[in-house]
C-alpha positions in Angstrom: -12.6 -15.3 2.9 -13.5 -11.7 2.1 -17.2 -12.4 2.4 -16.5 -14.1 5.8 -14.4 -11.1 7.0 -17.1 -8.6 6.0 -19.8 -10.7 7.7 -17.7 -11.0 10.9 -17.1 -7.3 11.0 -20.8 -6.5 10.5 -21.9 -8.9 13.1 -19.6 -7.4 15.7 -21.0 -3.9 15.0 -18.0 -2.4 13.2 -19.0 0.9 11.5 -16.3 0.9 8.8 -15.3 -2.4 7.3 -12.4 -3.6 5.2 -11.6 -6.7 3.2 -9.5 -8.0 6.2 -6.7 -8.2 3.6 -7.9 -11.7 2.9 -6.6 -11.6 -0.7 -3.2 -10.6 0.3 -0.6 -13.3 1.1 1.6 -10.4 2.1 0.0 -6.9 2.5 3.0 -5.2 0.9 4.0 -7.5 -1.9 0.4 -8.1 -3.0 0.3 -4.5 -4.0 3.7 -4.6 -5.7 2.5 -7.4 -7.9 0.4 -4.8 -9.6 3.3 -2.4 -10.3 5.7 -2.3 -13.1 9.4 -2.4 -12.3 9.3 -5.4 -9.9 10.9 -8.8 -10.6 9.2 -11.5 -8.6 10.8 -14.3 -10.6 14.5 -13.7 -9.6 14.3 -12.8 -6.0 17.4 -11.8 -4.1 18.4 -11.9 -0.4 17.8 -8.8 1.7 18.3 -8.1 5.4 15.3 -6.0 6.4 13.0 -5.0 9.3 15.8 -3.1 10.9 18.2 -5.9 10.5 16.0 -8.5 12.2 14.9 -10.5 9.1 17.0 -12.1 6.3 14.9 -13.2 3.4 14.6 -13.5 -0.4 12.6 -10.6 -1.8 11.4 -9.2 -5.1 13.8 -6.9 -6.9 13.2 -3.5 -8.4 14.9 -3.7 -11.8 13.2 -0.8 -13.7 11.1 2.3 -13.2 8.2 1.8 -10.8 4.8 2.6 -12.3 1.2 1.8 -11.7 -0.2 0.5 -15.0 -2.6 -2.3 -13.7 -4.9 -0.4 -11.3 -6.8 -2.9 -9.1 -8.0 -1.4 -5.9 -11.1 0.3 -7.3 -12.3 -3.1 -8.5 -11.7 -4.6 -5.0 -13.6 -1.6 -3.5 -16.6 -2.2 -5.9 -16.6 -5.9 -4.9 -16.7 -4.9 -1.2 -19.6 -2.6 -2.0 -21.5 -5.5 -3.3 -21.1 -7.2 0.1 -22.1 -4.5 2.6 -24.0 -1.3 3.1 -21.4 -0.1 5.7 -18.6 2.4 4.9 -15.5 0.7 3.5 -11.9 1.5 4.2 -9.2 0.5 1.7 -5.6 0.1 2.9 -2.4 0.6 0.8 1.2 0.0 1.9 3.2 3.3 1.9 6.4 4.1 0.0 8.8 3.5 2.9 7.2 0.3 3.9 7.4 -1.0 0.3 11.1 0.1 0.1 11.8 -1.9 3.3 10.4 -5.1 1.8 12.1 -5.2 -1.6 15.6 -4.9 -3.0 16.5 -2.0 -5.3 19.0 -2.5 -8.1 17.6 0.2 -10.3 17.2 3.5 -8.4 20.0 3.4 -5.8 18.3 6.5 -4.3 15.5 5.8 -1.7 14.1 9.3 -2.0 13.6 9.0 -5.8 12.2 5.5 -5.4 9.8 6.8 -2.6 8.5 9.5 -4.8 7.9 7.1 -7.8 6.1 4.7 -5.4 4.0 7.7 -4.2 3.0 8.5 -7.8 2.0 4.9 -8.3 0.0 4.9 -5.1 -1.6 8.2 -6.0 -3.0 6.6 -9.2 -4.7 4.0 -7.0 -6.0 6.6 -4.6 -7.5 8.6 -7.4 -9.1 5.5 -8.9 -10.6 4.7 -5.5 -11.9 8.3 -5.0 -13.5 8.1 -8.5 -15.1 4.8 -7.5 -16.7 6.4 -4.4 -14.3 5.3 -1.7 -14.3 7.9 1.1 -11.8 6.3 3.5 -8.3 5.5 2.4 -5.5 4.4 4.7 -1.7 4.3 3.9 0.1 1.8 6.1 3.5 3.1 7.0 5.0 1.1 10.0 8.5 2.0 8.7 7.9 5.5 10.0 8.5 4.2 13.5 11.6 2.2 12.6 13.2 4.8 10.4 12.6 8.3 11.9 15.4 9.9 9.9 13.9 8.8 6.6 10.5 9.9 7.9 11.7 13.4 8.4 14.0 13.6 5.4 11.5 12.5 2.7 9.0 9.9 4.1 6.4 12.3 5.2 6.5 14.2 2.0 6.3 11.0 -0.1 3.3 9.9 2.0 1.6 13.3 1.4 2.1 12.9 -2.3 0.2 9.6 -2.2 -2.9 11.7 -1.3 -2.2 14.7 -3.5 -5.3 15.8 -5.3 -7.6 13.5 -3.3 -10.2 15.8 -1.8 -13.3 15.1 0.2 -12.1 11.8 1.7 -10.8 10.7 5.0 -7.0 10.3 4.6 -5.7 8.0 7.2 -2.2 6.7 8.1 -1.5 3.6 10.1 1.8 3.5 12.0 2.1 0.4 14.2 
């Protein structure tokens, strides 16, 4: 599916390609599967998306940390498929928080900054691998403007801390 997505993008003349998120059954939880602190076995009910969705979600039961870096490998795989520039996308801290249940931190700001540290490790590994376009997806910025101003923007900035010489993008739908 990733090979198909790249081919389609190239054939339509897109200058910067992505994997089309073909590996991701859910663009947020796919990333969380690679982080410590998440329990995917014993999901719990959560009302999310501004109260519009009631669903069972993974639960944060311990400190969130990035120990199994994976995006640089995905970037290198994409490099083997194209000569075009590649953009890698990563869900942002507030968007992750909105998609999981927290029974460990009980403090969204602290959780957001730990998520930002984990994301920053992936960003640094991508930069070292040669990725020059990295996008943080933060649609929750629109739904939660108070959180955006209180700590969300700072957490997102921490995701890119130390990443120089790249295009730092943010997607807000």
